[in-house]
N, C-alpha and C positions, 0 to 999 in steps of 0.2 A: 431231429433237430428242432426243438420247440422254439428256440431263440430266433431262428430264421423267420418264423411265421408271426412273430410279435411285431407290432408297429413300433416305429421309432418313439412315438409318444409314450407307449406302454413301457418301453425300456427306460426312458427318462424318469417316469413316475416310479418305477421299481427301484432304480438306482438312488433316487432321492430318498425313498422310504428306507433304504438300507444305509443311507448316509455316505455313499461313495461319490456323489456328484454334488458340487456346490453350484447353485443357480446364481446368476448375476444379481448383485445387490441393486435395489432401486435407488435412484438418485437421492442423495441426502444433502441437507444444507451443509455448506462448507463451514468449517469452524472459523471463528474469529481469530485473528492473529493476536500476538501479545500487545500490539499497539491499538487494537480495537478495529483494525481494518477487516473487511469481510467481503464475501461474495454472496449475492442473492440471485435467484433465477425467477423468471416470470411465474412459473407454477407454484412457487413458494409463497407468493404475495398476492396473486390475482384475486380480485373481489368483484363480483357482478353488482352493479349499482344502477339506479335510475340516472338519467342525465343530470349533472350537477347544476346548481343555481337555477332550479326550476326548469331545467331543460326537458327535452322529450326523449322517449324511448329508453333503451338500456345501453349501458357501457360496461366495459371491464376496466377497473382501475388497478394499477400496479404501484402501490405505495412503497417503493424501495426504501429500506432503512428507517422506516417511520417510527420504530421503537427507540431510536437513538435521539433522546431529547437534547443532547448537547451538539448535535450536528447542525451547523449553520446553513448548509446548503440543502434545499429540498429538491429531490429528483424523483419525478413521477413519469409514468407512461400511462396513456389512456387510449383505449380502443372504443371509438364510437361506432356501434353497430348500425346497420341500415335503419334510417329513420331517427337516429339519436341526435341530440344536440346538447351543448353546454349553453344554458340560458344567458342572455345578455345581462351583465352585471357591472357594477362600479368596481374599479381596480384600486386597491389601497396601497399596493407596493409594485415595484417593477416585477414583471413576469415574462418569461420567454417560452413560446411554443415552437417546436420544430416538427414538421410533418414528415413522417417516416413512410407512410403508404396510404393509399386511398385518395379520395377527393372530397372537397368540402367548400363551404362558404364561411368566411371570417368576417364578422361585423365589428368594425372599430369606429367608435364615435359616430354611429349612424350610417357609415358607408360600408358596403359589402363588396368583397372581392373573392374571386375563386382562389382556392389553395390546392396544392398538390405536392407530391414528394419533393423535398429539397427546399421547401419554403420555411423561412424562419420568421416568427412573428413576435415583436417586442411590444408589450403593452405597458405603458408608463402609469405611474400613480396619477389618479384624477381622471383617467379616461374610462370608457365603457367598452366592453367587448363580449362577444359570444362566438360560438363555432357550431356549424351544422354539417353533418355527414350528408353527401349528395350522391355518391356513386353506388355501384352494386357491391363493392367490397368495403370492409371496415375502414374508417378513417383513423389512423394510428398516429398519435403525437407524443413527443417527449415534452415534459413541462418542468421548468426549473425556476426557483425563486429563493430568496433568502428567508430562513426560518426566523420568526419573531422570537426574541429572547424570553 
C-alpha cells in the first residue's frame, strides 16, 4: 500500500499534476457592472508611500477607483505606520477623515487634538491640517472629498 505511506501534500501534488484536482483560485478583481459600478479590495490598490505633504515615515495608500476620471467622489484609505505623518498643509477644498483604528494627533489651524477610532475630522477650505500616528499600531483613516473636474 504505497498510497498509505505518501503524505497528504504529496498526494495533492500528484493529483494536480494528473489534472484531477482543481486548486482554489486566487482572489481576482471583481468585474465592473454594465453601469460601471465595481468592487475593489485593499490588496488590489495598496501602494506604500512616504508620508504625504512632506510628512514623516511611511504609509500605505489605498486609492480606490482612482482610474475613474469621471467619478466626482474621491474615496481613499491610508494607514500611517508607526512614526508616520501627513504633513501640515493648506486645504483647498472640503475634506473628511474618519479614524478606523489606531491613535494619533490631528493638527487643525495650529491646534492639536488626540484622535482615535470613531473620530470624524472635517477640514474646510482655507484651513491647515496635518495628522500624526502616535500609538504602537497603524493609524488607519478613510478620506473623502470631491474630485476636481
